[in-house]
N, C-alpha and C positions, 0 to 999 in steps of 0.2 A: 503274342511271341516275344520274346526279346532274346535279339543274335548277337552273341557274344564271341569271337576270335581271341584266343591267344596266340601270341607270335612275339619270337625273338630268333633272329641271323643267328645267334649262335647256340649250339648245342648247350645242354648241361648246365641248363638255366634253371628247372625243373617246372618245364612248360608242360610236359604231358603228365607230369605227379599235379599239376595246381590244376589242369582241366579234368583227370579224371577225378579229384575229392573236390573240383566245385561241383561236375554235374551230380556225384553222389549224395554230396552235401544237399545241394537244391532240393534232390529225391526225397531223401529222409524229412525234408518240411516237406511233404507232400503236393511239391511240385511234378508234373509230368515234363522230362529232361529228356532230351535226344544229343547224344554226341556225337560227333563227326569225325572221324580218324583220317585224316589227308596226311599224314606221315607215312609214307614210302617204306619206311619199317616197322609199321604197325604196331607202334608201342603201346598206345591208348587202348586197345584191343587186347596185348596181351597184360597190361598190368590189371586189366579187370578181368582176369581168368580165364579170357575167353581163347578160342581157335582163332586164328588170324583165317580173314574169306577176303576175297574179291570184289568186297562192297562198293569201294569208290569206283574202280573200273568196272563192273557192270552198270553202275549210273549212270556212267559220263560216258561210256565205248560201247557198250553191250546193248543199252538202251532201254535198260529194265528200270523201272517207277521206284520211287523212293521207297514206296510200302511193300513193293519185293527185295529191296537192300537191306530195311530196317532190322533187324535182332533184339530179344530181349536179352538181357544181359542178367537175370537170375534176381535182381533185386527191384521191390516195387516199386514203380514210377520212370525206372530209367533202363534207356533205350540207346543203342549205337547203330550208328552204319560204319564196322569191320572197315579195316586198309590190311592190305598187305604190298610185297613188293611187285605186284602189276600197278598199284598205285603209280609207279616210276611210270609204266608202260602207259597209263594214263595221261599223265603229265604229257608225256614226247608225241603223243599225238594230240591232244588239245594245243599243243606249241605249233606242231607241222601245221594243223589246218585253221589256225589263227580263231581259235573259240574268241567269242566276245567277250568282255569282263561279266556279263550278266548271266552266262549261262551255266553255273553255278546254281545260280539264285533259281534259274528256270527250270532244272532240273529237279528241285527241291521245292517247288509249287506243290502246296496244298498240305505240304507237311504242318500239323496242328499238335504242335507243343506250346507247353508255359514256358521253357526257355530251349534253344539251340546253341550248344558249346561247340566250339572249330579248336580241336588241335591240329596244330600245321607242323609242316617239317621246319628243322634249323637250317633254314635257307629262305633264299627270295626266289621264288616262284609264281609260276601263273595260277595255281590252286590257292596261295594266299593272296594273291591279291583280288583273287573274286571271293575266297571268304573277307576278307577286308572290307572289298565294296559291298555285300549284302549284309553287312553287321551293321548294328545299333551301334556297338562299343567296339574297342578291341583294349584288350588287357596285356600287360607284356612282362612278365617275369623276366627280373635279373638278379643271375647270382650278384654277390656281395664282393668283384673282382674285373679288373679293368676291362677283360675283353669281353664279359657279357653287358657290361654297359655302352662297349662300343656297339654292341650287335642290336641294343636299341635304340640308339643314332640311324644304324642302318634301314632298319623297319622304317624309322619315321622321314627317311630320304625316302623310302619307297612308296609312304602314304601319299607325300608331297607331291612324289612324281604322278601319281593317281589323281593328283586332285587338280594339279594342271592341264589334265587330258580331262577329264570325267567331273562332272554334277555328281558329288554323291556327300553322304552326311555322315557317315562314320564318325565317332569321334572318342580321342582317348578316354576311358575309363579313369584307369590307375594304372602307376607301375610297383609291381609285388618285389620287394628285394626277398630274394630267395636264399639259403646257407649262409646265413648270417650268423658270424662267430664274435660275440658278443666280448672277447678278450683281445681281438684281432684288430689293427689300427686299420689295416687294410678295410676292413667291413666298414668302419664308423666310416672312413675316407669315403666310401666308395657311396655308402649312406646321404651323405653331406653332399657329395658332389651332384646325385640322380636330384635331390629338392633345390639342391640350387639353381636347376632346369627344370623341372617339374612342381615345385613347393609342394603344394598341399595335394596334388594326386600322385603321391609317394605315400605309398602304407604302411602300415608296421608288418617289421619282417617276419620270414618265416626264419626260426635256427635250424641250423643245420643238425640232424639229428639221426641216430641210428635206426629209430622205427618207418622213419620214412622208406632210408633206402632196404629194410629187411620187407617193408608192404608189399611190393610188386614180385617176388620172388614166391609168395604167397597166393598172389592173384586177388590180391584186398586192397581196398582202400585204408586209408589211416583209420578212417572212422570203424571200419572191421577189425583192423590190427592192432589198435591201441588206441582205445577211442577216450581212455582218460588219459592219454599222454596231453604235452605241451605241444607237439606238433597237431593235434588234432583238435586242441584248446585255438590255436592260431589260425588252422582252416575254417574254423567255426566263425570266427571273427569276421573270415572272409566272405562266407555265404552271409551273415546277416547283413553286410554293406551291401554284397549285389542284390538281397532281398530289397531294401530299400531305395533301388534303383529305377525307373520310370524311364519309359521309349522318351 
């Protein structure tokens, strides 16, 4: 099982959109995928057109097993552990009780999928740290603006802090520029700045697209809402990239 966390401290960077489309795209390729919604807003759950549930709370606080909280998504090969506002309660319990960094990993022991994808909150918190700790790789979506790229470096600061305290092996897989506007000087400058720091780790950008904004309102991924669009082609390119990745 390959475990990938999507993280950025800044909201509005396309993180949940990328997590859901990545998970569904891999499922469409015949891979068994589990998407884990660690965001207290439960947006990955909503994006897939599903009812929010306290799946993360039940897993981490109510002592339910992973099998008890995994839900089908109505899509072949794609499953989810949903979240809702009670994820925030779970976060508070974890912090108050000082749960170990491997707590989430232990709660998900025995899960058997080809890919496990974590969507995290637009903040730095214990659950993000736990997801990063158990991941093989992490992906950082970054909108093509200054504030989002600043969020990239805050996530990297969290990772450096973790690595200074604990031995772990998760590594940066790629930075995904999102909301790219080809006529905007800011977009180009932002990508140039990312490439200055991350070189070949910066993937081709996902363009700003109306269909990407529309799809969540219909509870659909881009492959369901506009499968012939440029946005679908760009996310397919990300899928193909991930399929080449090995542990």
